[in-house]
Legacy VTK file of the C-alpha trace (Angstrom):
# vtk DataFile Version 3.0
C-alpha trace
ASCII
DATASET POLYDATA
POINTS 222 float
0.067 0.036 -0.035
1.257 3.495 -0.873
2.482 5.177 2.383
0.860 8.351 1.162
-2.499 6.902 0.366
-5.531 8.299 2.133
-6.855 4.702 2.052
-4.398 3.559 4.800
-5.602 2.690 8.315
-6.988 5.562 10.027
-5.521 6.891 13.225
-7.480 7.663 16.339
-6.667 10.387 18.709
-3.884 9.247 21.002
-4.316 12.004 23.550
-7.345 14.268 24.112
-6.626 17.875 24.306
-7.835 19.591 27.413
-8.417 23.337 27.873
-5.486 25.119 29.509
-4.959 28.577 30.958
-1.422 28.819 29.438
-2.561 28.646 25.754
-5.526 29.092 23.591
-7.242 25.667 22.853
-10.108 25.005 20.549
-11.396 23.236 17.573
-10.621 24.137 13.922
-13.101 23.246 11.181
-10.897 21.473 8.589
-13.012 20.706 5.583
-16.044 19.650 7.592
-14.023 17.779 10.237
-13.318 19.185 13.701
-9.708 19.181 14.638
-8.534 20.009 18.115
-5.595 22.462 18.774
-4.028 23.697 22.026
-2.195 26.942 20.901
-2.592 29.798 18.509
0.378 28.416 16.754
-1.141 25.049 16.170
-4.384 26.800 15.026
-2.226 28.779 12.408
-0.675 25.536 11.233
-4.064 24.040 10.610
-5.091 27.114 8.658
-1.923 26.686 6.521
-2.824 23.025 5.965
-6.354 23.727 5.235
-5.393 26.095 2.263
-2.814 23.609 0.928
-4.568 21.759 -1.862
-2.250 18.728 -1.673
-3.132 17.972 1.981
-5.843 15.458 2.273
-6.153 14.788 5.980
-4.768 16.085 9.280
-5.033 13.906 12.429
-4.537 15.671 15.772
-2.622 13.742 18.532
-2.325 10.704 16.265
0.010 8.323 18.284
1.510 7.809 21.735
5.234 6.984 21.632
7.409 5.536 24.426
10.864 6.856 24.903
13.808 6.993 27.407
14.613 10.301 28.744
18.036 11.657 29.669
17.490 10.559 33.229
17.047 7.007 32.189
13.255 6.950 32.919
10.542 5.963 30.400
7.960 8.415 29.398
5.336 8.695 26.669
5.124 11.405 23.969
2.328 12.433 21.567
3.237 14.483 18.384
0.752 17.045 17.546
-0.316 16.142 14.020
-0.066 13.624 11.275
-0.512 15.157 7.800
-1.428 13.081 4.661
-1.002 14.433 1.100
-2.835 13.416 -2.009
-1.659 10.524 -4.184
-0.734 13.017 -6.956
1.687 14.775 -4.447
5.222 13.486 -4.089
5.275 14.450 -0.382
5.449 11.819 2.263
3.119 11.746 5.385
4.505 14.168 7.966
4.466 13.660 11.735
4.438 17.180 13.060
5.413 18.748 16.403
4.336 22.399 16.594
6.495 24.255 19.030
7.385 27.975 19.514
11.014 28.602 18.458
11.816 30.131 21.900
10.721 26.970 23.612
12.454 24.379 21.592
15.787 26.333 21.504
15.616 26.535 25.320
14.655 22.859 25.790
15.936 20.937 22.858
18.494 18.881 24.798
15.804 17.630 27.173
13.287 17.030 24.237
15.724 15.443 21.959
15.016 11.753 23.152
11.291 12.030 22.479
11.951 13.731 19.028
14.268 10.920 18.103
11.571 8.460 19.012
9.135 10.292 16.738
11.819 10.397 13.905
12.316 6.603 14.197
8.711 5.912 14.248
8.139 7.972 11.160
11.093 6.568 9.257
9.941 2.981 9.856
6.784 3.816 7.966
8.270 5.909 5.161
7.083 9.186 6.715
9.006 12.211 7.854
9.041 14.040 11.187
9.132 17.820 11.395
9.241 20.480 14.114
7.369 23.371 12.971
7.797 26.845 14.565
6.769 30.323 13.566
9.367 30.367 10.808
7.579 27.540 9.160
3.883 28.554 9.929
3.726 32.277 10.036
4.761 35.047 7.689
3.369 36.349 4.317
1.607 33.180 3.412
-0.468 32.914 6.560
-1.212 36.771 6.383
-2.538 36.318 2.829
-4.576 33.250 3.833
-6.133 35.077 6.715
-6.711 38.087 4.443
-8.625 35.947 1.951
-11.032 34.676 4.604
-13.213 37.806 4.275
-13.821 37.094 0.596
-14.521 33.431 0.768
-18.296 33.696 1.374
-18.948 36.734 -0.719
-21.672 36.566 -3.363
-20.698 37.473 -7.004
-22.385 36.964 -10.246
-21.307 33.532 -11.731
-21.162 35.215 -15.080
-18.503 37.667 -13.887
-16.450 34.930 -12.191
-16.608 32.568 -15.204
-15.381 35.146 -17.438
-12.240 35.803 -15.386
-11.556 32.030 -14.960
-11.947 31.619 -18.752
-9.400 34.397 -19.518
-6.880 32.902 -17.039
-7.439 29.393 -18.551
-6.692 30.858 -22.163
-3.591 32.674 -21.004
-2.248 29.980 -18.627
-0.823 32.546 -16.312
-2.355 36.125 -15.928
-1.129 39.047 -13.804
-3.534 40.384 -11.297
-3.420 43.892 -12.773
-4.187 42.643 -16.355
-7.293 40.913 -15.070
-8.494 44.008 -13.470
-7.991 46.180 -16.611
-9.593 43.547 -18.871
-12.719 42.752 -16.781
-13.170 45.583 -14.355
-11.834 48.692 -15.969
-13.030 51.669 -13.822
-14.120 49.314 -11.083
-10.743 47.960 -9.857
-11.644 47.736 -6.155
-14.703 45.692 -6.838
-12.642 43.641 -9.323
-9.948 43.006 -6.790
-12.563 41.479 -4.466
-13.777 39.250 -7.328
-10.166 38.052 -7.809
-9.568 37.484 -4.121
-12.831 35.486 -3.946
-11.685 33.278 -6.716
-8.457 32.589 -4.993
-10.136 32.157 -1.436
-12.536 29.570 -2.999
-9.651 27.939 -4.927
-10.914 28.435 -8.368
-7.734 30.440 -9.167
-4.428 29.749 -7.603
-1.235 31.674 -6.972
1.983 31.628 -4.985
0.429 32.322 -1.651
4.021 33.105 -0.228
4.167 36.168 -2.469
2.737 39.537 -1.395
-0.636 40.506 -2.969
0.448 43.176 -5.391
-0.713 44.125 -8.949
2.004 41.893 -10.316
0.754 38.762 -8.645
0.360 35.932 -11.126
-2.791 33.770 -11.062
-3.640 30.483 -12.877
-6.495 28.076 -12.848
-6.372 25.755 -9.808
-5.838 22.036 -10.569
LINES 1 223
222 0 1 2 3 4 5 6 7 8 9 10 11 12 13 14 15 16 17 18 19 20 21 22 23 24 25 26 27 28 29 30 31 32 33 34 35 36 37 38 39 40 41 42 43 44 45 46 47 48 49 50 51 52 53 54 55 56 57 58 59 60 61 62 63 64 65 66 67 68 69 70 71 72 73 74 75 76 77 78 79 80 81 82 83 84 85 86 87 88 89 90 91 92 93 94 95 96 97 98 99 100 101 102 103 104 105 106 107 108 109 110 111 112 113 114 115 116 117 118 119 120 121 122 123 124 125 126 127 128 129 130 131 132 133 134 135 136 137 138 139 140 141 142 143 144 145 146 147 148 149 150 151 152 153 154 155 156 157 158 159 160 161 162 163 164 165 166 167 168 169 170 171 172 173 174 175 176 177 178 179 180 181 182 183 184 185 186 187 188 189 190 191 192 193 194 195 196 197 198 199 200 201 202 203 204 205 206 207 208 209 210 211 212 213 214 215 216 217 218 219 220 221
């Protein structure tokens, strides 16, 4: 069986997340499924994964691992998420620990044994193990994704949206400013909201890591 297949055995939650006063916990609606998180950084990670079209599933608290700590005692450790990608993607499933950079830099020696256990567990299954901090999660991409949220449920005429998509399909790649000039001349602000709606609803795609400027290139989402 393909290790990246979404048909592989499903993981149940290994550890239930409890509310805590130290961080913000809650539930994120990931494509109709409720996924628990226990910090704002984990919430932002889920938002990044939700926007990523190659991501198929995200499992919170997927597995409990046993490891021997530096003091010689045995403990259990539960990584934060398991991410599966589509079959068309070349990316392997990812076992993820979400941790603020300041925390892992301060405690990496103490936490290294449990992270080695996670790395071994992932490697045995053809997966990979990553520690994701602010540098991987936050930045321009997340700012863009959050900005697009306001346009996702907007109501526009299908005839106007379809005309833009057809133009992009004919061109292959079209600059943001060109589409405004061609379809919304004199009404650029309204036109920009149409284009952002098409990106937010994944009818058009772009490099989400790039700033939203007039030169932003758009193409039809696969």
